[in-house]
N, C-alpha and C positions, 0 to 999 in steps of 0.2 A: 486377498485381492487388494490392489491399490485404491485409494479413495478417489472419488471425484472431486473437482474443485468446488463443487456445490454442496458437499456434505458438511455436517457439523451441528451446531446447537442453535444459531440465531443469524439473522440476516444483518449484513452490514450496509444495506442500502442507505440508511441514514444513521450514523452512529449515535447522534443525539440531537433531537429536535428542539425547538423552544426559542430560538434566537432568529426570528424571521427577518429582522432588519439585516443581520449579518449574512444570512443565506441570500438575501437579495443582493447584498454587496458583492458577492462572488461574480456578478455580471456587470458591476459598475465600472465606470472608467477609473483608471488609477488614482486621478486626483481626488476622488470622492471616498476613498477607503479609509482615511486616517481616523476620523471620528468613530467609525464602526469598530475598528481594531481596538482603539483605546477603551472603548465601552467594555469589550470582552476582556481586555487585559486587566482591567480593574478587578476581576475576580480571582486573579492569580496572586499568590504570595509575592512573586517576584515582578510585580506590576511595574514598578519604577525602572528596574533594569532592563525589562523587555521593551518598555515604551521608549526609553532612551536609545536603545539599540535599534529599534525599528526606525525611529526618526532620523538616525544616522543613515540607515540604508536608503530611506527615501531621499534624504538630502543629497547623498553623493550619486544617486541615479543608478546604482548597482542592481536594482531589482526591476525586472520586467513587469508588464501589466499582467501577463499570465501568472508569474510568480506571486504577484501581490494578490490576485484573486484566489490563488490556491491557498495562500496563507491565511486569508480571511476565512475560507471554508473549513480549514483544518482547526482554527481557533474556535470557530462557531460550533464545532462538534466534539471538541475534546471533552472527554468524561472528566468529572471533577477530580478524580484521582490523578489524572494526567496533568490537569492544571496545576496541581499541588506538587507535582514532581518536577524539580528544576532541571532535571536531565531530559525531560520530554518537552516541557513548556519552555523551550530554549531555541533561539533563532538558528543556531548552528545545526542542531539535530533536525528541526523542521525543514530548513533549506536544502539540506542534503537529500532528504526524501522529495522535496519539491522539484529541485533541479534535475535529479535523475529521472523522476517520473516524466518531466517534460521533455528530457533528452530522449527517452524511449519514444514519446509521442512524435517527435520530430525526425527520428531515425529509422524506425521500422514501418514499412508500408501497411501493415494490419493495425497499426497504432495510430495512424495519422488522424488529423481532424476530420477528414472525409469519411473515414471508418469508424471512428469513435466520437460520438457527440460529446460535447464539453460537459454536459450534466453526467454523463456516464463516466467520463474520465474522473471527475470530482468524487464520485461515489464509489467506484469499483476499481480504479487504478491508483489514485493518489493516497488513500488511506494506508497508514504504516501499521495498523493493527486491527484486529477482528474481535478477539475476546478479551480476557484479562490476562493474556500471556505477557511476559516481559516485554518491554518495548525495546527494540533494537534498531541500529543502523544497517538492516539487512541488505539493502539495495545494492551496494558495491559487490558484496560477495556473490549474490545471486546474478548480477549482471555479468561477472567474469564468467561463470559456468555456463550460464544460458546463451551467451553469445556463440560458443562452440556448437550448441545444439541447433540454433536456429540459422546459422550462417548459410547453409544451403539454400534455404527459402528466401533470403534477403532480395536477390536480384531476379529470381524467377517468380515472384509472388504475383498472382493474377487476381486477387480478391474474390475467388469463387468459393462457395460454401464447401465444395469438396477439398479444396486446398487448405482452407482454414481448419477443417476437420483433421486433415492429415498433419498439419502443424501442431495442433493441440495433442493429438495422439502420440507424435513423435516427442514432445516435451514430456508427456506423461510416462512414456516408455524409458526415456534416457535419463531423466532427472535423477533417479535414484542411485545411479552409477557415476554421475557427473563430478562427484567430489572425491573420487578415488576409492580405495579399499580400506575397510569393508564397505560393501554397498549399504544404503539405508534399507531397512527391512521393517515390516509391521510386527509389533509386539503388543499384545494386549494389555490393558490397565496400566498405562504410562502417563495417564493425565490425573493431576496437573503438573506432575513432576517434569514432564517433557513436553513442552509446547512451542517454544520459540525456535527459530532456525539454529541458533547457536547451540541450544540444548539438544536438538535433534542431531546435529553433526558430531557433537560430543559423544552422545550415546550410540550414535549409528541406527537408532531405531526410534519408533514412537508408535503410540496407538492412533486410532482413526483421527482424533482432534489434531494431534501434532502433525500427522501426515497430511491432513487437509490444509492446515494452515501453511505448511511447507510448500505444497503445490500452488496454493493461492498467490503466495508471495513471489514464487517464481514466475507465475504467469503475469502478475502485476509488474515485475522488474522489466518485462518486455513489452509493457503497455497494453496488454491483454486484459480486458476487464474480467474480474473474477471475484466471486462472493462465496462465502461459506453459509450453508443452510441445512437444515435437517430437522430431526425430531428430538425432543427433550428426554425421551425414554427409549433405551435399546431393548428390544425384547428377543430373547435368544431361544431358538426352537430346537 
């Protein structure tokens, strides 16, 4: 059976707590964010490069207020391993995730500000990772495939529980064939070798963790809040 978007091993409700000032900053006006970001950036090996790049973005006005708040949230919750990875603690990588997440929020009726509160967006749509899977720029890939699946719902969406359920079931049914042949299938004991979207697509299979992540990221690409949760032990009968 295909996994639910809520299976796995741990909640992503808050990737990492402890930076209260920065979490509060995700609701501050744009002009108040600089010092909070610099505080967090000091913990990264690439602090000088990132701080310089960030100041350039602020100066040229190319970052919206929502983008800035999203950036603060991501930096405030990055695990230490990601802070130390220059491919992840990188404005280009983070901004692609931020801008495509906000694009979904402004494009799809089920993902709008009236449907998804800002706090829920930050916690369950914006994050680009769940566990210790390889970090990837998966949103463009997911967006391309998912647009074909959700297109029939865009103009006729009525915000009813029944239609939302139909939308989710349609995604969960069609996602596994949306990337061509052979279709993605379940194969046991594939973790941790196959977890990220690119690993799943290369192998065309994954076990419960990899498929749960794949579905979660597909839903997030459409602005649909999704988390992975579950138990730490699998008991087979």
